[in-house]
C-alpha positions in Angstrom: -29.7 41.3 -119.6 -26.5 39.4 -120.6 -25.3 37.6 -123.7 -22.9 34.7 -124.4 -19.3 35.7 -124.1 -20.0 38.4 -121.5 -17.7 38.6 -118.5 -19.4 38.7 -115.1 -17.0 38.9 -112.2 -14.4 36.2 -112.9 -16.6 34.2 -115.1 -17.3 34.1 -118.9 -20.9 33.3 -119.8 -21.1 30.4 -122.3 -24.8 29.4 -122.6 -28.1 30.5 -121.2 -29.6 27.3 -119.6 -32.8 28.8 -118.3 -34.5 32.0 -117.3 -37.2 33.0 -114.9 -38.7 36.3 -114.0 -36.1 37.2 -111.4 -33.1 34.9 -112.3 -31.1 33.5 -115.2 -29.1 30.3 -115.1 -25.9 30.2 -117.2 -23.3 27.7 -118.1 -20.1 29.7 -117.5 -16.3 29.2 -117.3 -13.9 30.6 -114.7 -11.5 32.9 -116.3 -7.9 31.6 -116.5 -8.6 28.0 -115.5 -11.6 27.5 -117.6 -13.3 25.5 -114.8 -17.0 25.0 -115.8 -19.6 26.4 -113.4 -23.3 27.0 -113.2 -23.9 30.7 -112.5 -27.2 32.2 -111.3 -27.7 35.8 -112.1 -30.3 37.8 -110.2 -32.3 40.7 -111.9 -32.2 43.2 -109.1 -34.8 45.4 -110.7 -37.4 42.6 -110.6 -36.6 40.8 -107.3 -38.3 41.7 -104.0 -36.5 41.9 -100.7 -38.0 38.6 -99.3 -37.2 36.8 -102.6 -33.6 37.9 -102.4 -33.3 36.8 -98.8 -34.6 33.4 -99.7 -32.2 33.2 -102.7 -29.2 34.1 -100.5 -30.2 31.5 -97.9 -30.5 28.9 -100.6 -27.0 29.8 -102.0 -25.5 29.6 -98.5 -26.8 26.1 -98.1 -25.5 25.1 -101.5 -22.1 26.4 -100.6 -21.8 23.9 -97.8 -22.1 20.9 -100.2 -18.8 19.0 -100.4 -18.9 16.9 -103.6 -15.9 15.0 -105.2 -16.7 16.4 -108.7 
């Protein structure tokens, strides 16, 4: 799907950390600032509607975490 060095949105993919049937987890860096992030990419061709809804709900919950790091 993607390879190291690819630009996705405002992130540059650095290293594939893991892959499942419908998602891939990448270590990435924000363009410009170089801030490291974990980026989950969804394969829209393989994911079902209910799986995508569950994924989005999970991401919404994660966005509420306030962590000092």
